[in-house]
C-alpha positions as CSV (number, residue, x, y, z in Angstrom):
1,M,13.9,11.2,-4.1
2,N,10.4,12.0,-3.0
3,L,8.4,9.3,-4.8
4,F,5.4,11.6,-5.1
5,E,7.3,14.3,-7.0
6,Q,7.0,12.3,-10.3
7,Y,3.2,12.4,-10.1
8,E,0.4,14.9,-10.3
9,V,-3.4,14.8,-9.9
10,W,-5.6,16.6,-12.5
11,F,-8.3,19.0,-11.4
12,V,-11.2,19.3,-13.9
13,T,-14.1,21.7,-13.2
14,G,-17.6,21.1,-14.7
15,A,-19.4,24.1,-16.2
16,Q,-21.4,24.9,-19.2
17,L,-21.9,27.9,-21.6
18,L,-25.5,28.5,-20.8
19,Y,-24.6,31.5,-18.5
20,G,-22.2,33.1,-21.0
21,G,-18.5,33.5,-21.3
22,D,-18.1,35.8,-18.4
23,A,-19.5,33.2,-16.0
24,V,-17.1,30.6,-17.4
25,K,-14.2,33.0,-16.8
26,T,-15.3,33.4,-13.1
27,V,-15.5,29.6,-12.8
28,D,-12.0,29.4,-14.2
29,E,-10.7,32.0,-11.8
30,H,-12.3,30.3,-8.8
31,S,-10.9,26.9,-9.8
32,T,-7.4,28.4,-10.3
33,R,-7.4,29.9,-6.8
34,M,-8.7,26.7,-5.3
35,V,-6.0,24.6,-6.9
36,E,-3.3,27.1,-5.8
37,G,-4.7,27.0,-2.3
38,L,-4.7,23.2,-2.2
39,N,-1.1,23.1,-3.4
40,A,-0.1,25.8,-0.9
41,S,-1.7,24.0,2.0
42,G,1.2,21.7,2.6
43,R,-1.2,18.8,3.4
44,L,-1.3,17.2,-0.1
45,P,1.5,14.8,-1.0
46,V,1.0,15.1,-4.8
47,K,0.8,18.3,-6.9
48,V,-2.7,19.3,-8.2
49,A,-2.6,20.4,-11.8
50,Y,-5.6,22.5,-13.0
51,K,-6.8,21.4,-16.4
52,G,-9.5,24.0,-17.0
53,T,-13.2,23.9,-17.3
54,A,-15.1,21.2,-19.3
55,N,-18.1,22.8,-21.0
56,S,-19.1,20.1,-23.5
57,S,-19.0,16.4,-24.1
58,K,-16.0,16.8,-26.5
59,E,-14.1,18.8,-23.9
60,V,-14.7,16.2,-21.2
61,E,-13.7,13.4,-23.5
62,A,-10.6,15.2,-24.6
63,V,-9.3,15.9,-21.1
64,F,-10.0,12.4,-19.8
65,K,-8.3,10.8,-22.8
66,A,-5.3,13.1,-22.1
67,A,-5.3,12.0,-18.5
68,N,-5.2,8.3,-19.6
69,N,-2.2,9.0,-21.8
70,D,-0.2,11.1,-19.4
71,E,2.1,9.0,-17.2
72,R,2.4,11.7,-14.6
73,C,-1.3,11.8,-14.1
74,I,-2.3,9.3,-11.4
75,G,-5.9,10.5,-10.8
76,V,-8.6,13.0,-11.7
77,I,-10.5,15.3,-9.3
78,T,-13.8,16.6,-10.6
79,W,-15.9,19.5,-9.2
80,M,-19.1,20.9,-10.6
81,H,-18.9,24.6,-10.0
82,T,-22.1,25.3,-11.9
83,F,-24.8,23.0,-13.1
84,S,-23.0,20.7,-15.5
85,P,-25.5,18.5,-17.4
86,A,-24.4,14.9,-16.7
87,K,-25.1,13.5,-20.2
88,M,-22.1,15.5,-21.4
89,W,-19.8,13.4,-19.1
90,I,-20.9,10.0,-20.4
91,H,-18.4,9.5,-23.2
92,G,-15.5,10.8,-21.1
93,L,-16.4,8.6,-18.1
94,Q,-16.7,5.6,-20.4
95,Q,-13.0,6.1,-21.4
96,L,-11.4,7.3,-18.1
97,R,-9.0,4.7,-16.8
98,K,-7.4,6.8,-14.0
99,P,-8.8,6.8,-10.4
100,L,-11.6,9.4,-9.9
101,L,-12.3,11.6,-6.9
102,H,-15.5,13.7,-6.9
103,L,-15.1,16.7,-4.7
104,H,-18.4,18.2,-3.4
105,T,-17.5,21.7,-2.3
106,Q,-17.9,25.3,-3.4
107,F,-15.6,28.3,-3.8
108,N,-17.2,30.4,-1.0
109,R,-17.5,29.0,2.5
110,E,-20.7,30.7,3.5
111,I,-23.8,32.0,1.9
112,P,-23.6,35.8,1.4
113,W,-27.0,36.4,2.9
114,E,-27.0,40.2,2.4
115,T,-25.8,40.4,-1.2
116,M,-26.8,37.1,-2.8
117,D,-28.8,37.6,-6.0
118,M,-29.9,35.4,-8.9
119,D,-26.5,35.9,-10.7
120,F,-24.7,34.4,-7.7
121,M,-27.2,31.6,-7.5
122,N,-26.8,30.7,-11.2
123,L,-23.0,30.7,-10.9
124,N,-22.5,28.8,-7.6
125,Q,-24.5,25.6,-8.2
126,S,-22.4,22.9,-6.7
127,A,-25.3,22.0,-4.4
128,H,-27.1,20.4,-7.3
129,G,-24.4,20.3,-10.0
130,D,-22.5,17.7,-7.9
131,R,-25.6,15.7,-7.4
132,E,-26.2,15.6,-11.2
133,F,-22.6,14.4,-11.7
134,G,-23.0,11.9,-8.8
135,H,-26.1,10.5,-10.5
136,I,-24.4,9.7,-13.8
137,C,-21.4,8.1,-12.0
138,S,-23.8,5.9,-10.1
139,R,-25.9,5.0,-13.1
140,M,-22.7,4.1,-15.0
141,R,-21.3,2.2,-12.0
142,I,-18.2,4.4,-12.0
143,R,-15.9,3.5,-9.1
144,R,-14.8,6.7,-7.3
145,K,-14.2,8.4,-4.0
146,V,-16.6,11.2,-2.9
147,V,-15.2,13.8,-0.6
148,V,-17.6,16.3,0.9
149,G,-16.5,19.4,2.7
150,Y,-15.1,22.9,2.2
151,W,-11.9,22.8,0.2
152,Q,-9.9,24.9,2.6
153,D,-10.7,22.7,5.7
154,E,-8.0,20.4,7.0
155,S,-10.4,17.4,7.2
156,T,-11.4,17.8,3.5
157,Q,-7.7,18.1,2.5
158,R,-6.8,15.1,4.6
159,H,-9.3,12.9,2.7
160,I,-7.9,14.1,-0.6
161,A,-4.4,13.4,0.7
162,V,-5.3,9.8,1.6
163,W,-6.7,9.2,-1.9
164,M,-3.6,10.7,-3.5
165,R,-1.3,8.4,-1.6
166,V,-3.4,5.4,-2.7
167,C,-3.4,6.7,-6.3
168,A,0.4,6.9,-6.2
169,A,0.6,3.3,-4.9
170,W,-1.8,2.2,-7.6
171,A,0.2,3.9,-10.3
172,D,3.3,2.3,-8.9
173,A,1.7,-1.2,-8.9
174,Q,0.9,-0.8,-12.6
175,Q,4.7,-0.9,-13.2
176,M,5.5,-3.4,-10.5
177,L,7.5,-6.6,-11.1
178,I,7.8,-9.1,-8.3
179,L,10.6,-11.7,-8.6
180,R,10.1,-15.1,-7.0
181,F,13.3,-16.9,-6.0
182,G,11.8,-20.4,-5.6
183,D,8.2,-21.4,-5.4
184,Q,5.4,-21.7,-2.8
185,M,6.5,-24.0,0.0
186,N,5.1,-27.0,1.7
187,N,1.7,-27.1,0.0
188,V,0.7,-23.8,1.5
189,A,-2.5,-22.6,-0.2
190,V,-3.0,-19.1,1.2
191,T,0.3,-17.7,-0.2
192,D,-0.5,-18.9,-3.7
193,G,-3.1,-17.6,-6.1
194,D,-3.9,-16.7,-9.7
195,K,-1.1,-14.5,-10.9
196,V,-2.8,-13.8,-14.2
197,E,-6.0,-12.5,-12.5
198,A,-3.8,-10.5,-10.1
199,E,-2.2,-8.7,-13.0
200,Q,-5.5,-8.0,-14.6
201,R,-7.1,-6.7,-11.4
202,M,-4.2,-5.1,-9.5
203,G,-1.6,-4.4,-12.1
204,Y,1.6,-6.0,-10.9
205,H,3.4,-8.8,-12.7
206,V,5.0,-11.8,-11.0
207,D,7.9,-13.7,-12.5
208,Y,9.8,-16.7,-11.4
209,C,13.6,-16.2,-11.3
210,P,15.9,-19.2,-10.9
211,V,18.1,-19.0,-7.9
212,S,20.9,-20.0,-10.2
213,E,20.5,-16.6,-12.0
214,L,20.6,-14.8,-8.7
215,M,23.8,-16.6,-7.9
216,E,25.4,-15.1,-11.1
217,Y,25.0,-11.7,-9.4
218,H,26.2,-13.2,-6.1
219,A,29.4,-14.4,-7.8
220,R,30.1,-10.8,-9.1
221,V,29.9,-9.1,-5.7
222,T,33.3,-7.6,-4.8
223,D,35.1,-7.7,-1.5
224,A,35.4,-3.9,-1.5
225,D,31.6,-3.5,-1.8
226,T,31.1,-6.2,0.8
227,E,33.5,-4.5,3.2
228,A,31.8,-1.2,2.8
229,L,28.4,-2.6,3.5
230,V,29.6,-4.5,6.6
231,Q,31.0,-1.3,8.0
232,T,27.6,0.3,7.4
233,Y,26.1,-2.4,9.5
234,F,28.4,-1.8,12.3
235,R,27.8,2.0,12.2
236,E,24.1,1.8,11.9
237,Y,23.2,-0.9,14.4
238,D,24.0,-1.8,18.0
239,H,26.1,-4.9,18.2
240,D,28.5,-6.8,20.5
241,P,32.0,-5.6,19.7
242,S,33.1,-9.2,19.4
243,L,31.0,-9.4,16.2
244,E,33.8,-7.4,14.5
245,D,36.4,-10.1,15.2
246,R,37.2,-11.2,11.6
247,S,38.5,-14.6,12.9
248,T,35.1,-15.7,14.0
249,E,32.3,-17.6,12.2
250,A,29.9,-14.9,13.4
251,F,31.8,-12.2,11.5
252,R,31.8,-14.5,8.4
253,K,28.0,-14.7,8.6
254,V,27.7,-11.0,8.7
255,W,30.1,-10.7,5.7
256,N,28.1,-13.3,3.8
257,S,24.8,-11.5,4.7
258,A,26.3,-8.4,3.1
259,R,27.2,-10.3,-0.1
260,A,23.6,-11.6,-0.2
261,E,22.1,-8.1,0.2
262,L,24.4,-6.8,-2.6
263,A,23.4,-9.6,-4.9
264,L,19.7,-9.3,-4.3
265,R,19.8,-5.5,-4.8
266,A,21.8,-5.9,-8.0
267,I,19.4,-8.3,-9.6
268,L,16.3,-6.3,-8.5
269,Q,17.8,-3.2,-10.0
270,A,18.9,-4.9,-13.2
271,K,15.5,-6.3,-13.8
272,G,13.6,-3.3,-12.6
273,A,11.8,-5.3,-9.9
274,K,10.1,-3.7,-7.0
275,G,9.7,-6.7,-4.8
276,F,10.8,-10.4,-4.3
277,T,10.0,-13.6,-2.5
278,T,12.4,-16.1,-1.1
279,N,12.2,-19.9,-0.3
280,F,14.4,-21.1,2.6
281,D,14.7,-24.5,1.0
282,D,16.2,-23.0,-2.2
283,L,19.4,-21.0,-1.5
284,G,21.5,-22.2,-4.4
285,Q,23.4,-25.4,-5.1
286,T,25.9,-26.7,-2.6
287,D,28.3,-27.6,-5.4
288,G,28.4,-24.0,-6.7
289,S,27.6,-20.4,-5.6
290,H,25.0,-20.3,-2.9
291,F,23.8,-18.5,0.2
292,D,25.2,-20.0,3.3
293,Q,22.2,-18.8,5.4
294,I,18.6,-17.5,4.8
295,P,19.1,-13.9,3.6
296,G,17.1,-12.5,6.4
297,L,19.2,-9.4,7.1
298,A,19.2,-8.6,3.4
299,S,15.4,-8.9,3.3
300,Q,15.0,-6.7,6.4
301,R,17.1,-3.9,4.9
302,L,15.6,-4.1,1.4
303,M,12.1,-3.8,2.9
304,A,13.2,-0.6,4.6
305,E,14.3,0.7,1.2
306,G,10.9,0.0,-0.2
307,Y,11.3,-3.4,-1.9
308,G,8.2,-5.6,-1.4
309,F,8.9,-8.8,0.4
310,G,7.0,-12.1,0.9
311,A,8.4,-15.1,2.7
312,E,8.0,-18.7,1.4
313,G,7.0,-17.5,-2.1
314,D,4.2,-15.3,-0.9
315,W,4.0,-13.0,-3.9
316,K,0.8,-11.3,-2.9
317,S,2.3,-10.1,0.3
318,A,5.4,-8.9,-1.5
319,A,3.3,-6.8,-3.8
320,L,1.1,-5.5,-1.0
321,F,4.0,-4.5,1.2
322,R,5.4,-2.4,-1.7
323,T,2.0,-0.8,-2.0
324,V,1.9,-0.1,1.8
325,W,5.4,1.4,1.6
326,V,4.5,3.7,-1.2
327,M,1.4,4.9,0.5
328,S,3.4,5.5,3.7
329,Q,6.1,7.7,2.2
330,G,6.8,10.7,4.4
331,L,4.7,9.4,7.2
332,P,6.5,8.9,10.5
333,S,5.9,5.5,12.1
334,G,6.8,2.7,9.6
335,C,5.4,-0.5,8.1
336,S,6.4,-4.2,7.8
337,F,5.7,-7.6,6.6
338,L,4.6,-9.7,9.6
339,E,3.4,-13.2,10.4
340,D,1.1,-14.4,13.2
341,Y,3.4,-16.7,15.2
342,T,2.0,-17.6,18.7
343,L,-0.9,-16.7,20.9
344,H,-1.0,-15.1,24.4
345,F,-4.2,-15.8,26.3
346,N,-4.7,-13.3,29.0
347,G,-8.3,-12.3,29.2
348,R,-8.9,-8.8,27.8
349,E,-5.1,-8.5,27.2
350,S,-5.0,-11.6,24.9
351,A,-2.7,-10.9,22.0
352,I,-0.8,-12.3,19.1
353,L,3.0,-12.3,18.8
354,Q,3.9,-11.1,15.3
355,A,7.4,-12.2,14.1
356,H,9.1,-14.3,11.5
357,M,12.2,-16.4,11.4
358,L,14.1,-13.2,10.5
359,E,12.3,-10.9,8.0
360,V,10.7,-8.1,9.9
361,C,11.2,-4.5,8.6
362,P,13.3,-2.3,10.9
363,L,11.0,0.7,10.0
364,I,8.7,-0.4,12.9
365,A,11.5,-0.7,15.5
366,A,10.9,1.1,18.8
367,R,14.7,1.6,19.3
368,K,17.8,1.2,17.2
369,P,17.9,-2.4,16.0
370,R,20.6,-4.7,17.2
371,L,22.7,-6.8,14.8
372,E,23.1,-10.3,16.1
373,V,24.1,-13.8,14.8
374,H,22.3,-16.9,16.1
375,F,21.7,-20.4,15.0
376,L,18.6,-21.0,12.9
377,G,17.5,-24.6,12.7
378,I,15.1,-24.4,9.7
379,G,15.5,-24.6,6.0
380,I,18.1,-26.2,3.8
381,R,21.0,-24.2,5.5
382,K,20.7,-24.8,9.3
383,S,23.4,-22.6,10.5
384,L,24.3,-19.4,12.3
385,T,22.3,-16.6,10.7
386,A,22.6,-12.8,10.9
387,R,19.6,-10.7,11.6
388,L,18.3,-7.4,13.1
389,V,16.7,-7.9,16.5
390,F,14.2,-5.4,17.9
391,T,10.7,-5.0,19.2
392,S,8.1,-2.8,17.6
393,K,6.8,0.6,18.6
394,T,3.5,0.6,20.7
395,G,0.4,2.2,19.5
396,P,-2.5,1.8,17.1
397,G,-2.0,0.4,13.6
398,C,-3.7,-1.4,10.8
399,T,-2.8,-4.7,9.1
400,A,-4.0,-6.0,5.7
401,T,-3.8,-9.0,3.5
402,V,-5.2,-10.1,0.1
403,V,-6.6,-13.6,-0.4
404,D,-7.6,-15.3,-3.6
405,L,-11.1,-16.9,-3.2
406,G,-11.2,-18.3,-6.7
407,N,-14.0,-16.0,-8.0
408,R,-12.5,-12.8,-6.6
409,F,-9.8,-11.2,-4.5
410,R,-10.7,-10.2,-1.0
411,L,-8.8,-7.5,1.0
412,I,-9.0,-8.1,4.7
413,V,-8.1,-5.2,7.1
414,N,-7.9,-5.4,10.9
415,D,-7.3,-2.5,13.2
416,V,-4.8,-3.5,15.9
417,E,-3.1,-2.1,19.0
418,C,0.6,-2.9,19.4
419,I,1.4,-3.3,23.1
420,E,4.6,-3.7,25.1
421,P,5.9,-7.3,25.1
422,K,7.9,-9.0,27.8
423,P,11.5,-9.7,27.1
424,L,12.3,-12.7,24.9
425,P,15.9,-13.6,25.9
426,K,15.8,-17.0,24.1
427,L,14.0,-15.8,20.9
428,P,16.4,-13.4,19.2
429,V,14.1,-12.1,16.4
430,A,12.3,-8.9,15.5
431,S,8.8,-9.0,16.8
432,A,5.6,-7.1,17.5
433,L,2.8,-7.9,20.0
434,W,-0.7,-6.8,19.1
435,K,-4.3,-7.0,20.2
436,P,-6.6,-7.3,17.2
437,M,-9.7,-5.0,17.4
438,P,-12.2,-5.1,18.8
439,D,-10.8,-7.8,21.0
440,F,-8.8,-11.1,20.6
441,E,-11.9,-13.3,20.3
442,V,-13.8,-11.3,17.7
443,G,-10.7,-9.9,15.8
444,A,-9.0,-13.3,15.3
445,G,-12.3,-15.0,14.8
446,A,-13.4,-12.6,12.1
447,W,-10.0,-12.8,10.3
448,I,-10.3,-16.6,10.2
449,L,-13.9,-16.6,9.0
450,A,-12.8,-14.2,6.2
451,G,-10.1,-16.6,5.2
452,G,-7.3,-14.3,6.2
453,T,-3.6,-15.3,5.8
454,H,-1.0,-15.8,8.4
455,H,1.1,-13.2,6.6
456,S,0.0,-9.6,6.5
457,C,1.3,-6.1,5.8
458,F,1.2,-3.8,8.8
459,S,1.4,0.0,9.2
460,Y,1.1,2.4,12.0
461,D,0.3,5.3,9.7
462,L,-2.3,3.9,7.3
463,T,-6.0,3.6,8.3
464,A,-8.9,1.7,6.9
465,E,-9.7,4.7,4.7
466,Y,-6.6,4.0,2.6
467,W,-7.7,0.5,2.0
468,E,-11.3,1.5,1.2
469,D,-9.9,3.7,-1.5
470,Y,-7.5,1.0,-2.7
471,A,-10.3,-1.6,-2.9
472,E,-12.5,0.9,-4.7
473,I,-9.9,1.6,-7.4
474,A,-9.0,-2.0,-7.8
475,G,-12.6,-3.2,-7.8
476,I,-12.0,-5.9,-5.2
477,E,-13.9,-6.9,-2.0
478,M,-12.9,-5.3,1.3
479,L,-13.7,-6.4,4.8
480,H,-12.8,-4.2,7.7
481,I,-12.5,-5.6,11.3
482,H,-12.7,-2.8,13.7
483,R,-13.8,-1.7,17.2
484,G,-17.4,-2.0,16.3
485,T,-17.3,-5.4,14.7
486,T,-19.4,-8.2,16.0
487,L,-19.2,-11.8,14.8
488,E,-22.9,-11.9,14.1
489,A,-22.8,-8.9,11.8
490,F,-19.6,-10.0,10.2
491,R,-21.0,-13.4,9.3
492,K,-23.9,-11.6,7.7
493,E,-21.6,-9.4,5.7
494,L,-19.7,-12.4,4.5
495,R,-22.9,-14.1,3.3
496,M,-24.2,-11.0,1.6
497,N,-20.9,-10.4,-0.1
498,E,-20.9,-14.0,-1.4
499,V,-24.3,-13.5,-2.9
500,Y,-23.3,-10.2,-4.4
501,Y,-20.2,-11.6,-6.1
502,L,-21.9,-14.8,-7.3
503,L,-24.7,-12.7,-8.9
504,N,-22.3,-10.2,-10.3
505,K,-20.3,-13.0,-12.0
506,A,-23.5,-14.6,-13.3
507,L,-24.7,-11.3,-14.8
508,C,-21.3,-10.6,-16.4
């Protein structure tokens, strides 16, 4: 199922009755043709639904209330065809709870120099109608995205499409449940945070789930279902033929990995959860049902299906990965949960190896992943462990994380370049090697100055524009580390942001 098919974005045109009913009919005709053209462009992931012209305060309020109450509606696009007095938008904007995009465009591409008369001027007034609307949004401190450009242009539609994907991910987050199997580990601060504030600010809910309850699902997994999934592994992934020898411990580990995957998927589906975290020191009781290894293979495959995942109890990363996955639907290159592991100092080619013990999503694999079983000497079950082994694609990407600073959440985004790694014959894990922009020294330094985590959510397809839209909708701070970043300017931005948020809290 295309996730975006369940959603729509409403298009509301601003007008007024000053110029008579015929003018409003023309506005309505132009708006209808624009919406039809946007939908026919093939560039927008979500359907645009035209909801008519708003000619009075009551009409604005009514359409915005309807948007709030319609579960299919994930955002509203407004456009002022004629001069629409902004005071009539106040009550509606006060109540609107859906993301807002203000489109500054007009129906005709060019000025009709030879034929333009006063009637045309009176009707086509986006040049100042949109400024009037922009003023009231700014005065009311309304968070929104402003897109400027001709509505038929690819660049304009691309900006709308980015916002639509973010709106879909935002709507998804408002119904997102993250299950935590175990707690944070080893006194780690950065993976923890205020779950109540996160739900207020970003929508998703985080619940603890005892591993003992997960084991109830594990005990119900049938041999027939396990056998079918094991055969799926062997069909989909490269592997040594000896791995299919049922007399070996390696095969037993693959079999038990399949049981773990089936158990995790069953409990996630039963509870309606969209993500989960694990704790490699809590895999069930040894005197009862338990996982005999860290469920790394299961986590890899569940991420590829769209379940959010965070290691060692990192619920913020689990939620963020789900959001990244939703935004990325239909885009070609993939996304993953990743962790900064070890550094490679090589001058201008200095880079960071991204990996994890096991849990890297195969959506970013450069080639078909390889199913392997190797000893893993960490966690409560130090044993042979099944996993998918691969290296990532090369090319530009973007990684993001959310940290809890106590008085606010901060979204940190870094543009990166994935490069070709050397072989790792003694490290059989999935990995990526990247150079943070603008270079290793500044990129890594800025990330650390911002308080960034060692876990992040990476995508080849998303850009900083997606995260700017997300931060605007969520009302959280965003910092972007990019090719033009300098540490001097970045430190100033950190200090200015600190003052802003301290003053904002004091005023509230």
